C-alpha positions in Angstrom: 32.0 13.4 0.9 31.6 11.3 -2.3 34.6 9.2 -1.2 32.6 7.5 1.5 32.6 3.8 0.8 29.5 2.1 -0.6 27.1 0.5 1.9 26.9 -2.6 -0.2 29.0 -3.0 -3.4 27.0 -3.1 -6.6 23.6 -3.4 -4.9 21.8 -1.2 -7.4 23.4 -3.1 -10.3 22.4 -6.5 -8.9 18.8 -5.5 -8.3 18.5 -4.0 -11.8 19.9 -7.1 -13.4 17.5 -9.2 -11.4 14.5 -7.2 -12.5 15.6 -6.9 -16.2 16.3 -10.6 -16.5 13.3 -11.9 -14.6 11.2 -14.3 -16.7 7.7 -15.6 -16.0 9.1 -19.1 -16.1 11.3 -18.1 -13.1 8.3 -17.5 -10.9 7.2 -20.3 -8.5 3.5 -21.2 -8.8 2.7 -19.9 -5.3 4.2 -16.5 -6.2 2.1 -16.3 -9.4 -1.0 -17.2 -7.4 -0.3 -14.6 -4.7 0.5 -11.9 -7.3 -2.8 -12.5 -8.9 -4.6 -12.1 -5.6 -2.7 -8.8 -5.1 -3.7 -7.7 -8.5 -7.4 -8.4 -7.9 -7.2 -6.6 -4.6 -5.3 -3.7 -6.3 -8.0 -3.3 -9.0 -10.7 -3.2 -6.3 -9.0 -0.6 -4.2 -8.2 1.5 -7.2 -11.8 1.5 -8.4 -13.1 2.2 -5.0 -10.7 5.1 -4.6 -11.5 6.5 -8.1 -14.8 7.8 -6.7 -13.4 9.6 -3.7 -13.2 13.4 -3.6 -9.4 13.7 -3.5 -9.0 11.4 -6.5 -11.7 13.3 -8.3 -9.8 16.6 -7.8 -6.8 14.9 -9.4 -8.8 13.4 -12.2 -10.1 16.9 -13.0 -6.7 18.4 -12.8 -5.2 15.9 -15.3 -8.2 16.3 -17.6 -7.6 20.1 -17.6 -3.9 19.5 -18.2 -4.5 17.3 -21.2 -2.2 14.6 -22.6 -1.8 11.8 -25.1 -4.9 9.6 -24.7 -3.1 6.3 -24.2 -4.3 4.8 -20.9 -7.5 5.1 -18.9 -8.1 7.1 -15.8 -10.1 4.3 -14.2 -13.8 5.0 -13.5 -13.9 8.2 -15.5 -14.1 7.4 -19.3 -11.1 9.6 -19.7 -7.6 8.8 -20.9 -4.2 10.3 -20.5 -0.6 9.4 -20.9 0.8 6.3 -19.2 2.4 8.5 -16.6 -0.8 10.4 -16.0 -2.8 7.2 -15.7 -0.2 5.9 -13.1 -0.5 9.1 -11.2 -4.3 9.1 -11.0 -4.9 5.4 -10.6 -2.0 5.1 -8.1 -3.5 7.8 -6.0 -6.9 6.1 -6.2 -5.2 2.8 -5.0 -3.9 4.5 -1.9 -7.0 6.7 -1.5 -8.8 4.8 1.3 -6.2 2.8 3.2 -7.1 -0.5 1.7 -4.2 -1.4 -0.5 -2.1 -4.4 0.3 0.7 -4.4 2.9 4.3 -5.6 3.1 5.1 -5.3 6.8 8.8 -5.1 6.9 9.2 -2.5 4.1 6.1 -0.6 5.2 4.9 -0.6 1.6 1.6 -1.1 -0.3 2.9 -2.4 -3.6 -0.4 -3.1 -5.4 -1.4 0.6 -5.6 1.8 1.1 -7.6 2.1 -2.0 -9.7 -1.5 -2.6 -10.7 -2.0 0.8 -12.3 1.5 0.7 -14.0 1.1 -2.8 -15.5 -2.4 -2.2 -16.8 -1.6 1.3 -18.2 1.3 -0.1 -20.2 -0.9 -3.0 -21.4 -3.5 -0.5 -22.6 -1.0 1.8 -24.3 1.4 -0.7 -25.8 -0.1 -4.2 -25.4 1.0 -6.9 -23.1 0.1 -10.4 -22.1 -0.9 -11.4 -18.6 2.4 -13.1 -18.2 4.2 -9.9 -19.1 2.2 -8.0 -16.5 2.6 -10.6 -13.7 6.4 -10.7 -14.3 6.5 -6.9 -14.0 4.4 -6.9 -10.9 6.6 -9.4 -9.2 9.7 -7.5 -10.3 8.3 -4.4 -8.6 7.4 -6.2 -5.4 10.8 -8.0 -5.1 13.0 -4.9 -5.8 10.9 -2.3 -4.0 10.3 -4.3 -0.8 14.0 -5.1 -0.5 14.7 -1.4 -0.6 12.2 -0.8 2.1 13.6 -3.7 4.2 17.0 -2.2 3.9 15.8 1.3 4.9 14.2 -0.2 8.0 11.6 1.4 10.2 14.2 4.2 10.7 13.0 5.8 7.4 9.5 6.1 8.8 10.7 7.3 12.2 12.9 9.8 10.5 9.7 11.3 9.1 9.5 9.9 5.5 6.4 8.1 4.1 7.7 4.8 2.7 5.0 4.7 0.0 6.2 7.9 -1.6 9.9 7.1 -1.1 10.7 3.4 -1.2 7.6 3.1 -3.4 9.5 4.7 -6.3 11.6 1.6 -6.6 8.5 -0.7 -6.7 7.2 1.5 -9.5 10.5 1.9 -11.3 11.2 -1.8 -11.4 7.6 -2.6 -12.6 7.6 0.1 -15.2 11.0 -0.7 -16.4 10.0 -4.3 -16.8 6.9 -3.4 -18.7 9.0 -1.1 -20.9 11.4 -3.9 -21.7 14.5 -2.3 -20.3 17.8 -4.2 -20.4 19.9 -4.4 -17.2 21.9 -1.2 -17.8 18.7 0.8 -18.6 17.0 -0.7 -15.6 19.9 0.5 -13.4 19.4 4.0 -14.8 15.7 3.6 -14.2 16.1 2.9 -10.6 18.6 5.7 -10.3 16.1 8.1 -11.7 13.1 6.8 -9.8 14.8 7.0 -6.5 15.9 10.6 -7.2 12.2 11.4 -7.3 11.4 9.9 -3.9 9.2 12.1 -1.8 6.6 12.0 1.0 6.4 13.2 4.6 4.6 11.4 7.4 3.0 14.6 8.9 0.5 14.1 6.0 -1.2 11.3 8.1 -2.6 13.8 10.6 -5.2 15.3 8.3 -4.3 15.9 4.6 -5.4 14.6 1.3 -1.8 14.7 0.1 -0.9 11.4 1.7 -3.0 9.7 -1.0 -0.9 11.5 -3.7 2.3 10.0 -2.4 1.4 6.7 -4.1 0.4 8.3 -7.3 3.5 10.4 -7.5 5.7 7.3 -6.8 3.9 5.4 -9.6 4.3 8.3 -12.0 8.0 8.7 -11.1 8.5 5.0 -11.9 6.9 5.5 -15.4 8.9 8.7 -16.0 12.1 6.9 -15.0 11.4 4.0 -17.3 10.7 6.2 -20.2 13.7 8.4 -19.7 16.0 5.4 -19.2 14.7 3.8 -22.4 15.9 6.9 -24.3 19.4 6.9 -22.8 18.8 9.3 -19.9 21.1 8.3 -16.9 20.3 8.0 -13.3 22.5 7.6 -10.1 24.1 4.3 -10.9 24.7 3.5 -7.3 21.7 5.2 -5.8 20.9 2.6 -3.2 24.4 2.0 -1.8 26.1 5.4 -2.3 27.8 6.3 1.0 26.9 10.0 0.6 23.8 11.2 -1.1 22.5 7.7 -1.8 19.0 6.5 -1.0 19.8 4.6 2.1 22.5 7.0 3.4 20.1 9.9 3.0 16.7 8.5 3.9 17.5 6.2 6.8 19.5 6.8 9.9 19.8 3.1 10.5 19.9 1.2 7.2 20.7 -2.5 6.9 22.1 -2.6 3.4 22.5 -6.4 3.3 18.7 -6.7 3.0 18.9 -5.1 -0.5 19.9 -8.4 -2.1 19.4 -10.9 0.7 17.6 -14.0 -0.8 17.2 -12.3 -4.2 15.7 -14.9 -6.6 15.2 -17.6 -3.9 13.3 -15.9 -1.1 10.2 -14.3 -2.6 9.1 -11.1 -0.8 5.9 -11.2 -2.8 4.7 -14.0 -0.5 5.2 -11.7 2.5 2.5 -9.3 1.3 -0.8 -9.4 3.2 -4.2 -7.8 2.7 -6.0 -5.1 4.7 -9.4 -6.1 6.0 -10.2 -2.7 7.6 -10.0 0.7 5.8 -7.5 2.0 8.3 -3.7 2.1 8.8 -2.4 -1.5 9.1 -0.6 -0.8 12.4 -3.8 -0.8 14.3 -5.4 -3.9 12.8 -4.2 -6.3 15.5 -5.7 -4.0 18.1 -9.0 -3.9 16.3 -8.9 -7.7 16.0 -8.1 -8.1 19.7 -11.0 -5.9 20.8 -13.4 -7.7 18.5 -12.3 -11.0 19.9 -12.6 -9.9 23.5 -16.0 -8.4 22.9 -17.3 -11.5 21.2 -15.8 -14.0 23.8 -17.2 -12.1 26.7 -20.4 -10.8 25.0 -19.5 -7.2 25.8 -21.1 -4.0 24.5 -19.4 -0.6 24.5 -21.4 0.3 27.6 -19.8 -2.6 29.5 -16.3 -1.3 28.9 -14.7 1.0 31.5 -11.3 1.2 29.8 -9.0 -0.2 27.1 -5.3 -0.3 27.3 -3.1 -1.2 24.3 0.5 -2.3 24.7 2.2 -2.0 21.3 5.5 -1.5 19.5 7.2 1.8 19.5 6.5 2.4 15.8 2.8 1.6 16.2 2.6 4.0 19.1 4.3 6.8 17.2 2.4 6.0 14.0 -1.1 5.8 15.5 -1.5 6.7 19.2 -1.5 10.4 18.9 -4.3 12.4 20.5 -7.3 12.2 18.2 -9.1 15.3 17.0 -11.5 15.5 14.0 -9.2 16.6 11.2 -10.4 14.7 8.1 -10.7 11.1 6.9 -7.0 10.6 6.7 -6.4 11.4 10.3 -9.3 9.1 11.4 -8.0 6.2 9.4 -4.5 6.6 10.9 -5.6 6.9 14.5 -5.7 4.0 16.9 -8.2 5.6 19.3 -10.7 6.4 16.6 -10.5 2.9 15.2 -11.0 1.3 18.6 -13.9 3.5 19.6 -15.7 2.8 16.3 -15.1 -0.9 16.8 -16.4 -0.8 20.4 -19.5 1.0 19.3 -20.2 -0.6 15.9 -18.5 -4.0 16.1 -16.0 -3.2 13.3 -14.7 -0.4 11.1 -16.1 0.0 7.6 -16.2 2.7 5.0 -19.5 3.8 6.4 -17.8 4.9 9.6 -15.5 7.3 7.7 -17.8 10.2 7.1 -17.5 13.8 8.2 -20.4 13.4 10.7 -19.0 10.2 12.1 -15.6 11.8 12.7 -17.2 14.2 15.1 -19.7 11.8 16.7 -20.0 12.7 20.4 -20.3 9.0 21.3 -16.9 8.2 19.6 -15.2 11.2 21.1 -16.5 10.2 24.6 -15.4 6.6 24.2 -11.9 7.7 23.1 -11.4 9.1 26.6 -11.5 5.5 27.9 -8.6 4.3 25.7 -4.8 4.4 26.5 -1.8 3.1 24.6 1.8 2.7 25.4 5.1 1.2 24.1 5.7 -2.3 25.3 9.3 -3.3 25.7 8.6 -7.0 25.3 6.9 -6.5 22.0 9.6 -4.1 20.8 12.2 -6.8 21.7 10.5 -9.2 19.4 11.7 -7.2 16.5 10.2 -5.7 13.3 8.3 -8.9 12.4 6.0 -8.1 15.4 5.7 -4.4 15.0 1.9 -4.8 14.5 1.4 -7.0 17.6 -0.6 -5.8 20.6 -1.4 -6.9 24.1 -4.8 -5.6 25.1 -6.4 -5.2 28.5 -10.1 -4.4 28.7 -11.4 -3.5 32.1 -15.2 -3.9 32.4 -17.5 -1.7 34.5 -18.0 -4.8 36.7 -14.2 -4.8 37.5 -13.1 -7.7 35.3 -9.7 -7.4 33.6 -9.8 -9.2 30.3 -6.5 -9.8 28.4 -5.8 -10.8 24.8 -2.5 -10.9 22.9 -2.7 -10.6 19.1 0.7 -11.1 17.5 -0.4 -11.1 13.8 -3.3 -9.1 12.3 -6.0 -10.9 10.3 -5.0 -10.7 6.6 -1.2 -10.9 7.3 0.9 -13.7 5.9 1.2 -15.1 9.5 -2.6 -15.0 9.9 -3.8 -15.2 6.3 -7.2 -14.8 4.8 -8.4 -17.1 2.1 -8.6 -16.2 -1.6 -12.4 -16.2 -1.2 -12.1 -13.5 1.4 -9.9 -11.4 -0.8 -12.5 -11.8 -3.6 -15.2 -10.8 -1.1 -13.2 -7.7 -0.2 -12.9 -6.9 -3.9 -16.6 -7.2 -4.5 -17.3 -5.0 -1.5 -15.0 -2.3 -2.8 -16.6 -2.2 -6.3 -20.2 -2.8 -5.4 -21.3 0.8 -5.8 -19.5 1.1 -9.1 -19.8 -2.1 -11.1 -22.6 -4.5 -11.9 -22.4 -8.0 -10.6 -21.6 -9.2 -14.1 -18.8 -6.7 -14.5 -17.3 -7.8 -11.1 -17.6 -11.4 -12.2 -15.8 -10.7 -15.4 -12.9 -9.0 -13.6 -12.6 -11.9 -11.2 -12.5 -14.4 -14.1 -10.0 -12.3 -16.0 -7.6 -12.1 -13.1 -8.1 -15.8 -12.2 -6.8 -16.7 -15.7 -4.4 -13.8 -16.0 -1.4 -16.0 -17.0 -3.3 -17.0 -20.1 -4.5 -13.5 -21.1 -3.4 -12.4 -24.5 -5.7 -9.4 -24.8 -6.4 -7.1 -21.8 -8.9 -4.9 -23.7 -12.1 -6.6 -22.2 -10.7 -6.0 -18.7 -9.5 -2.5 -19.4 -12.9 -1.6 -20.9 -14.5 -2.3 -17.6 -11.9 -0.4 -15.6 -11.9 2.7 -17.9 -15.7 3.1 -18.2 -17.2 6.3 -16.8 -18.6 5.7 -13.3 -18.6 9.4 -12.2 -22.3 9.3 -11.6 -21.5 7.4 -8.4 -21.5 9.9 -5.5 -18.2 11.0 -4.0 -18.4 9.2 -0.7 -16.4 11.2 1.8 -15.0 14.6 2.4 -11.6 15.2 3.8 
């Protein structure tokens, strides 16, 4: 079996060389600016997630376990090892479906890279330029792995954040650790061997949040082992048998591993989430809000909603809704649309145990249908979030709207000011205005930062007096 030819000769080696040799001076100005926005967003979602029940369980578990007090568990006043901090803070970053989104790879890189870069900076010292370079290395390597795995990885039942995410984390951690090209190749080979995460978790389990934390922790572990001479699968990405792509994807496109490497920046293809729900339903939420605003509709005016969407969106989100916890509600199209119809939008306030079972929501869900749309599917992966919506009113009108790109995506971007507004909303219950201002200023000038301690002092302070906001 091991004699099967490689899917793409030397792909792991080439990605490792790219990550190890990447310099801050290589990064275009627009990539630096976007990476800083992703970092600000990442800090916000991690802090918000630090106060949630599933993260608090993990925080308490790590506290009980003990470890070298090198890096902060954000929002707790506690410290652990770099790998423990990555585990806890990465879980927090994915704890409320608000981390950033790279559509083609189906990855949320900032819940992996932000905790890793800042944990190493706290433990060992690093400049802002060091951290930005490591963040971009993680984005560029990991998203290409996800691109090459294609949507088949997801449809085969694997959660990209816990699987392809290990390569985001491995490249970022390896860069922060200062690995050379050979060590980085081993780092990727170790990190990918730790890939794990199953999509059934989306239907009502806290463990989906942990997939990001475990991926981040695996990246740190891989970097530390590789720095000490531990070896990984040197051809993990391209191996014809037992490699990452050959095992995790039934339809890989290996050419995407190195396509445009160093010239086309995948970092710029990362967008932001403007609702605390799975990204695949955001275009549908946008479409309903637009139709209701244009035609001055209330929920009572709506007889039915039909959503035509891609096959992946249908599989991912259009399963019969039943109250089964916050995760399930966030991942379900029908819940999100019902809340939007009744409340005008979906916010964190809609994701409470009482709201999950609200009779008005459950009743409205009976008016919603969704189906695969061959025309959207034929448009390809770039349009997998697109939707064509038909709202039928009780007066008999049929109102149509096509939304090809969700608000916050690279194709339909939000402004830096809107990303900052999202950040401030995520931390409002935890930080003072002055502390939020300080974080915004620190990230805005990140490339000039020589001492991360003022930023880390804010992130690491004990905020556990804030209430746990939801129950799974």
